C-alpha positions in Angstrom: 249.5 178.4 232.4 253.0 176.9 232.6 255.3 175.2 235.1 259.0 174.7 235.4 260.7 171.5 234.1 263.2 170.9 236.9 264.6 172.2 240.2 266.6 175.5 239.9 268.9 177.0 242.5 270.4 180.5 242.3 272.2 182.7 244.8 272.7 186.5 245.1 274.1 188.8 247.7 272.4 192.1 248.5 274.0 194.4 251.1 275.9 191.5 252.7 272.8 189.3 253.0 272.9 186.1 251.0 269.7 185.1 249.3 269.5 181.4 248.1 266.5 180.7 245.9 265.3 177.2 245.3 262.5 176.8 242.7 260.7 173.4 242.4 258.1 171.8 240.2 255.4 170.4 242.5 252.0 168.7 242.1 250.5 168.5 245.6 250.5 170.1 249.0 252.1 167.0 250.4 255.0 167.4 248.0 255.3 171.1 249.0 255.4 170.1 252.7 258.1 167.5 252.2 260.3 169.9 250.2 259.8 172.7 252.8 260.8 170.3 255.6 264.0 169.2 253.6 265.0 172.8 252.8 264.5 173.9 256.5 266.7 171.1 257.6 269.4 171.9 255.0 269.4 175.6 255.9 268.7 175.2 259.6 271.0 178.0 260.5 269.4 180.5 258.0 267.7 183.7 259.3 264.6 183.1 257.2 263.2 180.5 254.8 260.4 182.5 253.0 258.3 180.9 250.3 255.3 180.9 248.1 253.6 178.2 246.0 250.8 177.9 243.4 249.0 174.7 242.6 246.2 173.5 240.3 245.3 173.7 236.6 243.5 176.9 237.4 246.2 178.1 239.8 243.5 178.3 242.5 245.7 177.0 245.4 248.1 179.7 246.6 250.1 180.3 249.8 253.0 182.5 250.9 255.0 182.9 254.1 257.2 185.7 255.4 258.8 183.3 257.9 259.6 186.1 260.4 260.4 188.9 257.9 258.1 192.0 258.3 254.6 191.2 257.0 254.2 191.4 253.3 257.9 192.0 252.5 258.9 188.5 251.3 256.3 185.8 250.8 253.9 188.0 248.9 256.6 189.5 246.6 257.7 185.9 245.8 254.1 184.9 245.1 253.5 188.0 242.9 256.5 187.1 240.8 255.2 183.6 240.2 251.7 185.0 239.3 253.1 187.6 236.9 254.9 184.7 235.0 251.7 182.7 234.7 253.0 179.8 236.7 251.3 177.0 238.5 252.5 173.8 240.2 255.6 175.6 241.4 257.2 176.2 244.8 259.7 179.0 245.4 261.7 179.2 248.6 264.1 182.1 249.2 266.5 181.4 252.1 268.2 184.5 253.7 271.4 184.7 255.7 271.3 188.1 257.3 274.5 190.1 256.6 274.2 192.7 259.3 272.7 195.5 257.2 268.9 196.1 257.4 267.3 196.5 254.0 264.0 198.2 255.1 260.6 197.1 253.8 261.2 198.4 250.3 264.6 196.8 250.1 263.2 193.5 251.3 260.4 193.5 248.8 262.9 194.2 246.0 265.4 191.6 247.3 262.8 188.8 247.5 261.2 189.7 244.2 264.5 189.8 242.4 265.6 186.5 243.9 262.5 184.8 242.6 262.9 186.5 239.2 266.5 185.5 239.0 265.6 181.8 239.4 263.1 182.0 236.6 265.8 183.3 234.1 267.5 179.9 234.4 264.3 177.8 234.2 262.9 175.7 231.4 259.1 175.7 231.1 256.3 173.3 230.2 253.0 174.7 229.0 249.6 173.4 230.3 248.1 171.8 227.2 244.8 170.1 226.4 245.4 166.7 224.7 243.2 163.9 223.5 243.8 160.2 223.1 242.2 158.9 219.9 241.5 155.5 218.4 241.9 155.1 214.7 240.2 152.1 213.1 241.6 151.3 209.6 242.1 148.4 207.2 245.4 146.6 206.8 245.8 148.3 203.4 245.6 151.7 205.1 248.3 151.1 207.7 251.3 152.4 205.8 249.9 155.7 204.6 248.1 156.4 207.9 251.2 155.7 210.0 253.4 157.7 207.7 251.0 160.7 208.1 250.9 160.2 211.9 254.6 159.8 212.2 255.1 163.0 214.3 252.4 162.0 216.8 252.7 159.8 219.8 251.6 156.2 219.1 251.0 154.6 222.5 249.3 151.3 221.5 248.2 149.3 218.5 246.1 146.2 217.9 246.0 144.0 214.8 242.6 142.2 214.7 240.1 142.0 212.0 240.8 145.7 211.5 243.8 147.6 212.7 243.4 149.8 215.8 245.9 152.6 216.3 246.0 154.7 219.5 247.6 158.2 219.5 247.8 161.1 221.9 247.9 164.6 220.4 247.0 168.2 221.1 243.3 168.8 221.1 243.7 171.7 218.7 245.2 169.3 216.1 242.3 166.9 216.2 240.1 168.6 213.6 242.8 168.8 210.9 244.1 165.3 211.6 240.6 163.9 211.4 240.0 165.6 208.0 243.3 164.5 206.6 242.9 160.9 207.7 239.5 160.7 206.1 241.0 162.0 202.9 243.9 159.5 203.0 241.5 156.6 203.6 238.7 157.8 201.3 236.4 158.3 204.3 236.8 154.7 205.5 238.7 155.3 208.7 236.9 155.6 212.0 238.3 158.2 214.3 237.2 158.5 217.9 238.3 160.5 220.9 238.5 158.1 223.9 240.0 160.4 226.5 240.6 164.1 227.2 243.6 165.2 229.3 245.3 168.3 230.5 249.0 168.0 231.0 252.3 169.9 230.9 254.1 169.6 227.6 
């Protein structure tokens, strides 16, 4: 699963109708509701503000709205586009200003699908990744070689007591190799412990 890094806005015109797509990273239904309210105020004179969103690490929370367009011609095509791109924690709103030419059901489906797809071509993505926070307990003599080896990983805390305690966050998939290498570097004297498991967008 993945999400988008930041808000994206794109516009296209189809048969004189203007379609303005706003794509947002979101993390809760409350955030979705707030953004929808702001967009509806901004485009108060639009013909439709159709949308879809997906939330959750397992993408289990989903909703779409046709906002007055014929049933199934706007909200669902937007949602399908998000699903096909393996997205979650994302809200896509497509605002339409009617240009006087009716598009028909098929034309509407294509217009809303392409509007959502167009916004994704400009997006930067973050992947949902399992990470672990680890505690490394080492001697003072081992600090330099261990920290040199761990230089590419996120050190978020350290304590210099009777022993040295180093705290890193890394991808769960990297833990086995790092554990093996650290034990080799310290001649099996380091203590390595997972203290927290997380799932986050990286």
